N, C-alpha and C positions, 0 to 999 in steps of 0.2 A: 775654796769652799770652807765653811766653818759651821760648827754647831752652836757657837756663842750667839746670844741674842744680839740683834743688829743695832748699830748706832746710827745717828743721823748721817754721819760721814759715809758709812758703808752703803747707804741707800744710793749714793752717787756712783760708787764704784761697782756694785753688784748688779748684774743683769736681773736676777731674780732673788728676792729676799722674802723668805717665809719666816714670819715672826710669831713665835709662841702659838702656833695653830693647833687647835683641838677640834675633833669631830666626833659627834655622838649620833647614833641612830637609835632613838628611843633611850633606853637605859644603858645601851652598849656603847662604850667608848672605844672608837676605832683608832683615833690618833690622840696622843697625849702630849700636849704642850711642846710641839715639834718646831724647832728653829733650824733653818738651813739657808746658806747663801750659795749662789751659783754665779760664777764669773762669766762674762761674755767670752764665747769661744771654748767653754768647758764641755767635756763629754762626760757626764755623770752617769755611772751605772749603779742602779739601786737593786740590791738583792733582797728578796723577801718571799717567804712562802705564803701560801693561801691563808688569808686572815691576818696578815702582818700589817695591812693598811697601805701597801704600796700603790694599789690601784686607786684607792680613795684619794691619796695624795695627788696622783696625776689628774684625777677628775676635779679636784679643788683648783689646781693650777689652770686647767683648761676652762673652768667655769661651769662644769656640769653639776657640781655640788657647791654648797656654800659652807664655810667653816662655822662651827658652833662658837668658837672664840678664836681670837688672834687675827692677824692681818697678812696679806700677801701683796708685795710691792714689785714693780718692774721699772727699773731705772728711775726711781724717785716718784713713780705714779702708783697710786693705790689701785691694785688689780682686782681684788676680790669684790669691789663695788661695781665692776663692769660686766655686762653680759658677754657670753663667749664670742660673739661675732665682732666685738670691739677690742678683743685682746689680740695682740700680735703673737698668738700661740696656735699651733696646729698639732693635731694628734693623728698618729698612724695607729689604727686599731688592730688588734690581734687577728680579726677576721676580715680585714681589708675593706669590706663594705663597698666594693665596686658595683657600678650599675651594669647588670648583665646585658642590657639592650644597647649599650653604648660601646663604641670601640675605645682603644687606648687613649687616643688624642681627645676624644669627646669626654671621657672620664676625667682626664687631667684638666680640661678646659671648663668643666661644669661650674666650679666656684666663681671663676672670673666672669663667666656669662651671667650667672645669677646676680653678680655685683654690678653688671652693666658696663663692663670694660669694653673698649673698642675692639673690633675684630682684628685689626693689624697687631694691636698689643697682645691680644689673646694668642694669636698664632706665634708670635715671637717668643712669648714667655713659655708656652707649651713646648715649643721646640727646645728651648734652653733647659727646661725641667727634665725632659726625656733624655737629653744629652747627659745631664748630671747623673742619671741612674742607668745610663747605657741601654736605653730601650728605643732609640730612634727608629730602628728598622721594624719595630712592631707597632708603629703609630696607628696603622689602619686595622690592626688585628682586633678581633673580638676578645674581650677580657675573659670570657668563658673558655677560650682555647689555650689559655696560658697556664704554665706550671705555677705552683705555689710561690716559688721564688720570684718568678716574673710578675705575678700579681702583687707581691710585696713591693717590688720596684715601682710599679704603677701607682700604688698607694703612697709611696714616698714622693713620687713626682707630683701627685695631686696636692700633697701638703707643701712641697717646696715651691710650687708655682705661685703661691700666695706670699712668698718672701717673708716668712715668719721670723721673729726675733728668737723664738724658742720652738724647738721641735720635740714633741713627746712621742715615745715609742713604747707601745704596750706589747711586750713579749714578741718581738718581731721574728723570732726563729721558730715559733710554735708550729708543729706539724711538718717541718721540713726535714729532708734527709741530710746527711753529713755534707754532701757536695754543695747543695743549695745553701745550707747554713753558712758554710765557709765563704761562699761568694757574697752573701749578704753582710757578713761580718767585715769582709774586706771593703765593701762599698761604704758601710757606715763609718769606717775609719777614714776613708777619703772625704766623705761629707763633713766629718767632724773638723776638718782643717778650716772650713769656712762657715760652720754653723754651730750653734749651741744646742746640744742634745741632752735629753734625759731619757734613759732607757731603763725599763723595769724588767726584771726576769726572776724566775723562781728556781731555775736550774743552776746549781753552783758550778758544775763543770762547764756549762755554756758561758757563764759569766767570766770564768777564769780565762776563756779563750777570747773574750771581747775586751775586757776592761784593762786599763792601765792603773786607774784609781777606782776604788770601790767603796760604796756605802752599804752597810748591812742594816736591815730593819727587822725587828722582832716585836710582836705585840704592840704595834703602834708607836714604837720608839726607835730612834737611831742608836744602835749600840756600838758601831765602829765605823771608821772611815780612814782610808789610807791607800798606799800602793797595793796593788793586787797581790804581789808576792808576800807582803807583810801580813795581809789578811789570810792568805793561804797557810802561812806558817803559824798563825795564832790559833792554837788548839781551843782556847776558851771561846773565841768568836764562833768557830765552827761547831763546837759542842752546843752553844746556845742556839745557833741557827738550826742544826739538825734536831735538837730536842724539841724546838717549836714545830718543826716539820712533822715529827713523829706524833706529837700531840694533835696536830691538825688532821692527820690521817686517821 
């Protein structure tokens, strides 16, 4: 990962290349000429308080918003010109967005069914996705009967079943107790061995338990990136982050 503007050569090696992206909502600038490269297989943890621009960045990558300026590329292909359904990107939302009238398997299968996949393929891929998140025994359970951590696992399976190149995670530990949070953190670290992940979080303590490398975002800009122990020890970075947090409150 690098903050430097990308070159033509880096478009080949980077999975995701965000090039001088800015985003305005009216007169308010939320992202300021942000550049970032993410390699295939990287687990990027992005720390930012409310109003820092982290959720906007995720929405730009997913295709739910369009940049005011700049470009987003994925493996040499211009991504920001494509609609969300044509991007090999899936988002796991903070509030799961599971269908309450469907059981676990039906929730995971929904996207494949909507895309017209064959029934045998759907069954095989749903089984594999549930195995990845260790939810096979709950395949027939109603989603409304699951705990928050179990619902998060189903939401992860629903994203993974589409075989995305990039998985986006919007504060996946929100509303969970310590035991469930620890279990989800352990699961994400396992998934990161085979998938490229971008996780956003506002809780500094939670991020320190998740990340090996960390990027910190304040006021629409990336202010630091490096090993989590280095960021933890950098008083200037923490002061900048906590100062923005207090201002936001």
